[in-house]
ZAVEXVEX-114160 format. One record per residue: x, z, y of N, C-alpha, C in turn; residue in one letter. Coordinates in nm, 4 decimals, always signed. Last residue first. Example, Ala and Ser with C-alpha at 12.3 -4.5 7.8 and 13.67 -1.06 7.14 Angstrom:
2
<r <+1.2850 +0.7080 -0.2250> <+1.3670 +0.7140 -0.1060> <+1.2900 +0.7870 +0.0030> 'S'>
<r <+1.3190 +0.7800 -0.5690> <+1.2300 +0.7800 -0.4500> <+1.3200 +0.7800 -0.3300> 'A'>
This chain:
74
<r <+0.3557 -1.1139 -1.4598> <+0.3438 -1.1436 -1.6050> <+0.3552 -1.3035 -1.6078> 'A'>
<r <+0.4645 -0.8558 -1.2750> <+0.4566 -0.9880 -1.2900> <+0.4525 -1.0231 -1.4275> 'L'>
<r <+0.3347 -0.5802 -1.0953> <+0.3873 -0.6213 -1.2119> <+0.3699 -0.7791 -1.2040> 'E'>
<r <+0.3893 -0.3190 -0.8807> <+0.3778 -0.4558 -0.8823> <+0.4330 -0.4952 -1.0137> 'L'>
<r <+0.2705 -0.0106 -0.7394> <+0.3240 -0.0753 -0.8465> <+0.2828 -0.2252 -0.8440> 'V'>
<r <+0.3235 +0.2457 -0.5208> <+0.2664 +0.1247 -0.5330> <+0.3493 +0.0665 -0.6462> 'R'>
<r <+0.2174 +0.6032 -0.4710> <+0.3142 +0.4990 -0.5460> <+0.2469 +0.3619 -0.5547> 'V'>
<r <+0.1995 +0.8822 -0.2905> <+0.1369 +0.7563 -0.3188> <+0.2437 +0.6544 -0.3627> 'I'>
<r <+0.1997 +1.2116 -0.4107> <+0.2776 +1.0990 -0.3517> <+0.2084 +0.9733 -0.3888> 'V'>
<r <+0.1948 +1.5609 -0.4169> <+0.1154 +1.4457 -0.4234> <+0.1910 +1.3333 -0.3523> 'S'>
<r <+0.5080 +1.7130 -0.5307> <+0.3961 +1.7100 -0.4814> <+0.3058 +1.5793 -0.4862> 'G'>
<r <+0.7411 +1.6613 -0.6799> <+0.6986 +1.8096 -0.6475> <+0.5617 +1.8213 -0.5919> 'A'>
<r <+0.6835 +1.4307 -0.9402> <+0.7217 +1.4601 -0.8046> <+0.6704 +1.6002 -0.7851> 'S'>
<r <+0.7428 +1.1675 -1.1735> <+0.7071 +1.3018 -1.1460> <+0.7418 +1.3316 -0.9992> 'V'>
<r <+0.6737 +0.8728 -1.3858> <+0.7247 +0.9354 -1.2669> <+0.6667 +1.0744 -1.2439> 'A'>
<r <+0.7876 +0.6351 -1.6398> <+0.7119 +0.7564 -1.5970> <+0.7679 +0.8077 -1.4666> 'Y'>
<r <+0.7592 +0.3184 -1.7631> <+0.8333 +0.4129 -1.6732> <+0.7453 +0.5152 -1.6314> 'V'>
<r <+0.7679 +0.1609 -2.0733> <+0.6896 +0.2396 -1.9869> <+0.7841 +0.3268 -1.8875> 'T'>
<r <+0.8158 -0.1609 -2.2144> <+0.8737 -0.0484 -2.1592> <+0.7738 +0.0161 -2.0641> 'V'>
<r <+0.7222 -0.4050 -2.3125> <+0.6408 -0.2911 -2.3352> <+0.6948 -0.1614 -2.2895> 'N'>
<r <+0.8859 -0.6144 -2.2685> <+0.7620 -0.6006 -2.1706> <+0.6942 -0.4829 -2.2062> 'P'>
<r <+1.1864 -0.6736 -2.2917> <+1.1211 -0.5519 -2.3464> <+1.0065 -0.5315 -2.2447> 'N'>
<r <+1.2885 -0.8941 -2.1689> <+1.3333 -0.8746 -2.3154> <+1.2540 -0.7522 -2.3777> 'N'>
<r <+1.1974 -0.8729 -1.9085> <+1.1694 -0.9835 -1.9924> <+1.1737 -0.9671 -2.1323> 'Q'>
<r <+1.2269 -0.6880 -1.7040> <+1.1817 -0.6394 -1.8436> <+1.1411 -0.7484 -1.9242> 'I'>
<r <+1.3722 -0.5938 -1.4383> <+1.3768 -0.7185 -1.4964> <+1.3369 -0.6594 -1.6598> 'D'>
<r <+1.2459 -0.3774 -1.1760> <+1.3045 -0.3832 -1.3153> <+1.2743 -0.5251 -1.3728> 'F'>
<r <+1.3101 -0.2395 -0.8547> <+1.2728 -0.3448 -0.9439> <+1.3286 -0.3383 -1.0813> 'A'>
<r <+1.2210 +0.0034 -0.6049> <+1.3139 -0.0401 -0.7242> <+1.2405 -0.1432 -0.8121> 'I'>
<r <+1.2290 +0.1416 -0.2786> <+1.1732 +0.0574 -0.3869> <+1.2635 +0.0292 -0.4870> 'K'>
<r <+1.1650 +0.4020 -0.0531> <+1.2450 +0.3256 -0.1249> <+1.1615 +0.2542 -0.2239> 'E'>
<r <+0.9889 +0.5843 +0.0862> <+0.9978 +0.4606 +0.1431> <+1.0918 +0.3714 +0.0559> 'G'>
<r <+1.1303 +0.8765 -0.0444> <+1.0229 +0.8165 +0.0361> <+1.0715 +0.6914 +0.1075> 'A'>
<r <+1.3456 +0.8030 -0.3227> <+1.3107 +0.8886 -0.2146> <+1.1936 +0.7964 -0.1208> 'D'>
<r <+1.3727 +0.8533 -0.6380> <+1.3393 +0.7501 -0.5605> <+1.2806 +0.8090 -0.4381> 'L'>
<r <+1.6031 +0.9698 -0.8953> <+1.5328 +0.9977 -0.7693> <+1.4995 +0.8556 -0.6927> 'P'>
<r <+1.5378 +0.9956 -1.2331> <+1.6145 +0.9124 -1.1327> <+1.5414 +0.9261 -1.0087> 'F'>
<r <+1.5273 +1.3293 -1.3741> <+1.4751 +1.1953 -1.3364> <+1.5580 +1.1296 -1.2439> 'G'>
<r <+1.5835 +1.5994 -1.4200> <+1.6597 +1.5002 -1.4939> <+1.6234 +1.3546 -1.4568> 'N'>
<r <+1.4155 +1.7539 -1.2425> <+1.5671 +1.7812 -1.2538> <+1.6575 +1.6698 -1.3311> 'T'>
<r <+1.1734 +1.6779 -1.2386> <+1.2413 +1.6719 -1.1108> <+1.3918 +1.6863 -1.1298> 'T'>
<r <+1.1640 +1.4908 -1.5503> <+1.1246 +1.6050 -1.4696> <+1.2024 +1.5829 -1.3383> 'T'>
<r <+1.0512 +1.2956 -1.8415> <+1.1170 +1.2916 -1.7074> <+1.0547 +1.4363 -1.6228> 'V'>
<r <+0.9683 +1.2303 -2.0858> <+1.0132 +1.3723 -2.0635> <+1.0632 +1.3905 -1.9388> 'T'>
<r <+0.8933 +0.9563 -2.1017> <+0.7926 +1.0417 -2.0991> <+0.8344 +1.1933 -2.0826> 'S'>
<r <+1.1778 +0.8602 -1.8657> <+1.0676 +0.8352 -1.9828> <+0.9849 +0.9464 -1.9754> 'D'>
<r <+1.1716 +0.8087 -1.5035> <+1.2331 +0.8292 -1.6372> <+1.1412 +0.8072 -1.7518> 'G'>
<r <+1.1934 +0.9062 -1.1668> <+1.1614 +0.8208 -1.2630> <+1.2284 +0.8339 -1.4016> 'L'>
<r <+1.0600 +1.1042 -0.9242> <+1.1689 +1.0953 -1.0102> <+1.1298 +1.0069 -1.1229> 'Y'>
<r <+1.0148 +1.0893 -0.5581> <+0.9624 +1.0826 -0.6841> <+1.0783 +1.0705 -0.7861> 'I'>
<r <+1.0028 +1.2536 -0.2504> <+1.0753 +1.1998 -0.3696> <+1.0056 +1.1966 -0.4927> 'T'>
<r <+0.7445 +1.2272 -0.0138> <+0.8263 +1.3042 -0.0967> <+0.8929 +1.2325 -0.2115> 'S'>
<r <+0.5570 +1.0644 +0.1086> <+0.6466 +1.1357 +0.1924> <+0.7543 +1.2153 +0.1334> 'A'>
<r <+0.5020 +0.7302 -0.0363> <+0.4723 +0.8663 -0.0096> <+0.5691 +0.9265 +0.0814> 'G'>
<r <+0.5572 +0.5006 -0.1575> <+0.4872 +0.4910 -0.0454> <+0.4625 +0.6155 +0.0151> 'N'>
<r <+0.7897 +0.3829 -0.3623> <+0.7518 +0.5131 -0.3190> <+0.6994 +0.5051 -0.1745> 'N'>
<r <+0.7242 +0.1064 -0.5608> <+0.7581 +0.1566 -0.4195> <+0.7051 +0.2985 -0.3929> 'H'>
<r <+0.8331 -0.0899 -0.8253> <+0.7833 +0.0414 -0.7880> <+0.8201 +0.0754 -0.6409> 'I'>
<r <+0.7925 -0.3713 -1.0269> <+0.8627 -0.3149 -0.9082> <+0.7735 -0.1865 -0.8736> 'A'>
<r <+0.8675 -0.5461 -1.3112> <+0.7970 -0.4318 -1.2648> <+0.8565 -0.3897 -1.1393> 'L'>
<r <+0.8294 -0.8388 -1.5132> <+0.9058 -0.7737 -1.4165> <+0.8112 -0.6441 -1.3600> 'A'>
<r <+0.6867 -0.9500 -1.7176> <+0.8234 -0.9896 -1.7014> <+0.9088 -0.9075 -1.6088> 'R'>
<r <+0.4185 -0.8808 -1.9430> <+0.4820 -0.8678 -1.8162> <+0.6283 -0.8907 -1.8203> 'R'>
<r <+0.2425 -0.9003 -2.1611> <+0.3409 -0.9924 -2.1365> <+0.3996 -0.9973 -2.0124> 'Y'>
<r <-0.0275 -0.7046 -2.0147> <+0.0179 -0.7757 -2.1260> <+0.1261 -0.8781 -2.0908> 'E'>
<r <+0.0174 -0.4745 -1.7622> <-0.0165 -0.6009 -1.7948> <+0.0496 -0.6444 -1.9315> 'L'>
<r <-0.0530 -0.1155 -1.8309> <+0.0371 -0.2254 -1.8048> <-0.0167 -0.3695 -1.8224> 'P'>
<r <-0.2180 +0.1220 -1.6968> <-0.2556 +0.0289 -1.7887> <-0.1727 -0.1036 -1.7585> 'N'>
<r <-0.0797 +0.2989 -1.5178> <-0.1490 +0.3622 -1.6290> <-0.1792 +0.2611 -1.7354> 'A'>
<r <+0.2554 +0.1382 -1.4403> <+0.1171 +0.1683 -1.4048> <+0.0458 +0.2474 -1.5386> 'P'>
<r <+0.3613 +0.4494 -1.4942> <+0.3534 +0.3521 -1.3773> <+0.3621 +0.2090 -1.4431> 'L'>
<r <+0.2537 +0.7663 -1.6339> <+0.2931 +0.6362 -1.6373> <+0.2558 +0.5390 -1.5266> 'P'>
<r <+0.3640 +1.0812 -1.5186> <+0.2561 +0.9842 -1.5064> <+0.3120 +0.8398 -1.5409> 'T'>
<r <+0.4336 +1.4012 -1.6602> <+0.4700 +1.2804 -1.6150> <+0.3431 +1.1680 -1.6130> 'P'>
């Protein structure tokens, strides 16, 4: 699993993830796999309001190489 992003902003309030690749990515905690993760298909986006837990880490895995865009707001 790869943390998204690798180096989070301090005091962040929101996190958005965009699957800019051609394959599905799977989101979850540090134990995420393609079997147990939350699927984010190619082209899809998801946003998280993390004001009450700015230290949350989202991890991703995929079956191949995928371009993922991450936006953080602090």
